[in-house]
C-alpha positions in Angstrom: 0.1 0.1 -0.2 2.6 2.5 0.8 4.7 1.6 -2.5 1.3 2.1 -4.4 0.8 5.6 -2.5 4.2 6.6 -3.1 4.4 5.6 -6.7 1.0 7.5 -7.2 2.4 10.5 -5.5 5.6 10.5 -7.6 3.4 10.2 -10.9 1.5 13.1 -9.8 4.8 15.2 -9.3 6.1 14.1 -12.8 2.9 15.4 -14.2 2.5 18.6 -12.3 6.4 19.3 -13.3 5.8 18.5 -16.9 2.7 20.9 -16.9 4.5 23.8 -15.1 7.4 23.4 -17.6 5.0 23.4 -20.3 3.4 26.4 -19.1 6.7 28.4 -18.5 8.0 27.5 -21.9 4.9 28.8 -23.6 5.0 32.0 -21.6 8.7 32.4 -22.0 8.6 32.4 -26.0 4.9 33.5 -26.7 4.6 36.0 -24.0 1.0 34.4 -23.4 -0.3 31.6 -21.5 -0.8 28.6 -23.5 -4.6 27.5 -24.6 -5.6 24.1 -22.5 -5.1 22.0 -25.7 -1.8 23.6 -26.6 -0.8 23.0 -22.8 -1.7 19.3 -23.0 0.1 18.8 -26.1 3.4 20.6 -24.8 2.8 18.6 -21.6 2.8 15.3 -23.3 5.7 16.0 -25.6 8.1 17.1 -22.4 6.9 14.0 -20.8 7.9 11.8 -23.7 11.5 13.4 -23.8 10.5 15.9 -26.7 11.1 19.1 -25.1 12.4 20.9 -28.3 9.2 19.8 -30.0 7.3 21.4 -27.2 9.1 24.4 -27.6 8.6 24.6 -31.3 4.7 24.4 -30.6 5.0 27.6 -28.6 7.1 29.2 -31.5 4.2 28.5 -33.7 1.8 30.8 -31.7 1.2 34.2 -33.5 2.2 36.3 -30.2 6.0 35.1 -30.7 6.1 37.3 -33.6 3.7 40.0 -32.7 5.1 40.4 -29.0 8.0 38.6 -28.2 10.3 38.9 -31.6 8.7 42.4 -32.3 9.9 43.9 -28.9 13.2 42.1 -28.9 14.2 43.6 -32.1 12.9 47.0 -32.0 16.0 48.4 -29.6 18.1 47.3 -32.5 16.6 49.8 -34.6 17.4 53.2 -33.0 20.4 54.8 -31.3 18.5 54.9 -28.0 18.1 51.2 -28.0 14.3 51.9 -27.0 11.6 49.5 -27.7 9.1 52.3 -27.8 9.4 52.9 -31.5 6.6 51.8 -34.2 7.1 48.7 -36.1 9.2 49.3 -39.1 10.8 47.5 -42.0 14.0 46.4 -40.2 11.7 44.7 -37.4 9.3 43.1 -40.0 12.3 41.8 -42.1 13.8 40.1 -38.7 10.4 38.6 -37.9 9.8 37.5 -41.5 13.4 35.8 -41.6 12.7 33.9 -38.5 9.2 32.7 -39.5 10.4 31.4 -42.8 13.6 29.9 -41.3 16.2 31.7 -43.5 19.5 31.2 -42.5 19.9 34.1 -40.0 23.6 35.1 -40.9 21.5 36.7 -44.2 20.3 39.2 -41.7 23.0 41.4 -42.7 23.7 40.5 -46.4 20.6 39.0 -47.8 18.4 40.6 -50.5 15.5 40.6 -48.3 12.6 42.8 -47.2 9.4 42.1 -45.6 6.1 44.0 -46.4 2.6 43.7 -45.9 0.8 40.6 -48.1 -1.5 41.5 -50.5 -4.3 39.7 -48.5 -4.0 41.5 -45.4 -7.4 41.7 -44.0 -7.4 45.1 -43.2 -6.9 48.4 -44.9 -3.4 49.7 -44.8 -1.2 52.1 -47.0 0.9 50.5 -49.4 4.7 50.3 -49.1 6.7 53.4 -49.5 10.4 54.3 -49.6 9.5 57.4 -48.2 7.5 56.6 -45.0 6.9 54.1 -42.5 2.9 54.2 -42.4 2.3 50.6 -43.9 4.3 49.0 -40.9 2.7 51.7 -38.0 -0.7 50.6 -39.6 0.0 47.0 -39.3 0.8 47.4 -35.7 -2.1 49.7 -34.8 -4.5 47.4 -36.3 -3.0 44.3 -34.7 -2.3 42.7 -37.9 -0.9 39.1 -37.3 2.9 39.5 -38.5 3.1 35.6 -38.5 0.4 35.6 -41.3 0.6 38.6 -43.3 4.1 39.5 -44.0 5.7 38.7 -47.4 9.1 38.5 -48.5 10.3 40.6 -51.4 13.5 41.4 -53.1 14.9 44.3 -51.5 17.1 45.5 -54.3 14.0 45.5 -56.8 11.7 47.2 -54.3 14.1 49.9 -53.3 16.2 50.4 -56.3 19.5 49.9 -54.0 22.0 47.9 -55.8 24.3 46.8 -52.7 21.5 45.8 -50.3 22.6 44.3 -47.0 19.7 42.9 -45.1 18.5 45.0 -42.4 21.4 47.4 -42.6 20.1 49.0 -45.8 16.4 49.1 -44.6 14.9 52.5 -44.3 14.6 52.2 -40.5 18.5 51.6 -40.1 19.1 54.1 -42.6 17.0 56.7 -40.9 18.8 55.9 -37.5 22.5 55.1 -38.5 23.0 57.0 -41.9 21.4 60.2 -41.2 24.0 62.0 -39.5 27.6 62.2 -39.1 29.7 60.3 -41.3 28.2 57.2 -41.3 30.4 55.6 -38.4 27.3 55.3 -36.4 26.4 52.3 -38.8 29.7 50.6 -38.0 29.2 50.8 -34.3 25.6 50.0 -34.0 26.3 46.7 -36.3 28.7 45.8 -33.7 26.9 46.3 -30.7 23.7 44.4 -32.0 25.4 41.6 -33.9 28.6 41.2 -31.9 27.4 42.3 -28.7 30.4 44.7 -28.5 30.6 48.5 -28.4 33.8 50.0 -29.6 35.4 50.1 -26.1 35.4 46.5 -26.2 37.4 46.3 -29.5 39.8 49.2 -28.6 43.3 48.4 -29.8 46.1 51.3 -30.0 48.4 48.7 -31.4 47.0 48.5 -35.0 48.2 50.7 -38.0 46.1 54.0 -38.4 46.6 54.3 -42.1 42.9 54.4 -42.5 41.9 57.0 -39.9 40.3 59.8 -41.9 41.2 63.4 -42.3 38.6 64.5 -39.6 40.1 63.1 -36.8 42.7 65.4 -35.2 46.1 64.2 -34.6 46.9 66.6 -32.0 43.7 66.8 -30.0 44.0 69.4 -27.1 47.5 70.1 -28.3 48.7 66.9 -27.1 49.4 64.1 -29.9 49.5 61.4 -27.5 45.8 61.7 -26.8 45.4 60.6 -30.4 47.9 57.7 -30.3 46.8 56.3 -26.9 43.1 56.8 -27.3 41.8 57.8 -30.8 43.4 55.2 -32.6 42.0 52.5 -30.7 38.6 52.8 -32.2 39.3 55.1 -35.3 41.8 52.8 -37.2 39.4 49.8 -37.1 36.1 51.5 -37.6 37.4 53.7 -40.4 39.0 50.6 -42.3 35.6 49.2 -42.4 33.6 52.5 -42.8 34.2 52.5 -46.4 31.4 50.1 -46.9 29.0 52.9 -46.4 30.9 55.5 -48.7 27.6 55.5 -51.2 25.1 55.6 -48.6 22.9 58.4 -47.0 19.7 59.2 -45.6 18.0 62.2 -47.3 14.4 63.5 -47.7 13.2 60.8 -45.7 14.5 57.9 -47.8 17.7 55.9 -48.1 20.0 57.2 -51.0 22.6 55.0 -52.6 24.8 56.7 -55.4 26.9 53.9 -56.9 30.5 55.0 -57.6 30.1 58.5 -55.9 31.2 59.0 -52.2 28.8 61.2 -50.5 30.0 64.5 -49.6 29.8 64.1 -45.7 32.3 61.3 -45.6 35.3 63.6 -46.4 33.7 66.9 -45.5 35.8 67.8 -42.4 39.6 68.2 -43.0 41.5 68.4 -39.8 44.5 66.7 -40.7 45.5 66.8 -44.4 47.4 63.8 -44.5 44.3 61.6 -43.2 42.9 59.0 -45.3 40.1 60.2 -48.0 37.6 57.8 -48.8 37.7 57.5 -52.7 35.3 54.2 -53.3 33.4 51.7 -50.9 36.4 49.5 -50.4 37.0 48.5 -46.8 39.5 46.3 -44.9 39.3 44.8 -41.5 42.6 46.0 -39.3 40.9 44.4 -36.2 41.5 40.8 -37.8 44.9 40.9 -36.1 45.8 41.6 -32.9 43.7 41.1 -29.8 40.2 41.3 -32.0 41.5 38.2 -34.1 39.6 36.3 -31.2 36.3 37.6 -32.7 36.6 34.6 -35.1 36.8 36.4 -38.4 36.0 34.6 -41.6 39.0 34.3 -44.1 38.0 37.2 -46.3 39.3 40.5 -44.8 39.1 43.1 -47.3 36.0 43.8 -49.6 33.8 46.1 -51.2 30.4 47.6 -49.9 27.6 47.0 -47.6 26.7 43.3 -48.5 30.3 42.0 -48.2 30.9 43.8 -44.9 27.6 42.4 -43.5 28.9 38.9 -44.6 32.0 39.5 -43.0 30.4 40.3 -39.6 27.8 37.6 -39.7 29.9 34.9 -40.4 32.3 35.5 -37.6 32.2 33.5 -34.3 31.5 36.4 -32.4 27.9 36.7 -34.2 26.7 33.3 -33.2 27.8 33.8 -29.7 26.1 37.2 -29.5 23.0 35.7 -30.9 23.1 32.9 -28.5 23.6 35.2 -25.7 20.7 37.4 -26.9 18.4 34.7 -27.1 19.4 33.2 -23.7 18.8 36.5 -22.1 15.2 36.9 -23.6 13.9 33.5 -22.8 15.8 33.0 -19.5 15.4 36.5 -18.3 18.7 36.8 -17.0 22.4 37.2 -18.4 24.5 33.8 -18.3 26.4 33.9 -15.2 27.6 30.6 -14.1 30.3 28.5 -16.0 27.6 26.2 -16.9 25.6 28.7 -18.7 28.5 30.4 -20.5 29.5 26.8 -21.4 26.0 26.4 -23.1 26.4 29.6 -24.9 29.3 28.1 -26.7 27.5 24.9 -27.4 24.5 26.7 -28.8 26.7 29.1 -30.9 28.5 26.0 -32.3 25.1 24.4 -33.4 23.6 27.7 -34.5 26.6 28.2 -36.7 27.2 24.8 -38.0 24.7 21.9 -37.5 21.6 24.3 -37.8 23.0 26.7 -40.4 21.9 29.7 -38.7 18.4 28.7 -37.9 17.0 30.9 -35.4 13.9 28.9 -34.7 16.1 26.1 -33.7 18.3 28.5 -31.6 15.1 29.6 -29.6 13.9 26.2 -29.0 17.2 24.7 -28.1 17.8 27.7 -25.8 14.4 27.9 -24.1 14.2 24.4 -22.8 17.4 25.2 -20.6 15.4 27.2 -18.5 11.6 25.8 -18.5 12.9 24.2 -14.9 13.8 21.0 -13.6 
């Protein structure tokens, strides 16, 4: 009798644990509780040792796209890293790529753009290169992003030859090509996709032959400031900055002038012997020295935005950054313990190699790590 009672109690505890895991898993992924039918389905999968399949069920919920993904990506689209911005073409493109399981390294170089589908059930504005009205209305009218986004060729839709995934979307250009000398684009690409601001890649030991004329070599009357501080960031970022030489954001739209460097790139002349950008060639000076640990691919020179996006998204740092971001989202804390950091490495390995940059699989694999014992 005692054995039977204990066995029954154990079975109830396992059942309750599986249900709790399923509920937590769905909440973390979709941002909403599961329906009773979905909860039962996920619970059964977990009890049968198929936790990843249970996670994929939660990923099929439309709120994963309309809530979780949308609010996760929005901070990547503006300099304040704020989620309080309207839905835009950058966010929609990431959502569409995840939904369609397009290899996510293409987020920085693929010729992809997601717009409202023709069969969207509410009246919304047509896509325009000059405004964000279509996307804002999709959000205001609670259109299902899972069901009513469609992929189009970005180059054919916008007329930009050197498209580079989300880098060359209107929202990205508005935030990162609209002011200064386009250095902002390099910085925020590193922050969003390598999880490193320039302070983390600061290296004063690399050659400075690509530092532009607008950087003073004797700031405050002391050349040591340039050598011991400025070079650390400018040598590397200016080496890469040629990728954006033909880009600007003018009259509310992204502009691409193939073969013609936009005026602002070489506008300021504080040091006549500094580098003058003449085309869209770039070189990755950070491939050597301390930043070689970012795991760059073999190609270290190139032309234009697309090739630079490919360099960044095929680095080891990209895979680890995406794994870390997903972990922080679904586990609701930064990886702290050695075991969690080890899992980040494992997830990055799988994401980069076995799963061929499948963001869906990365979400599923990561979410089961923190669904509870």
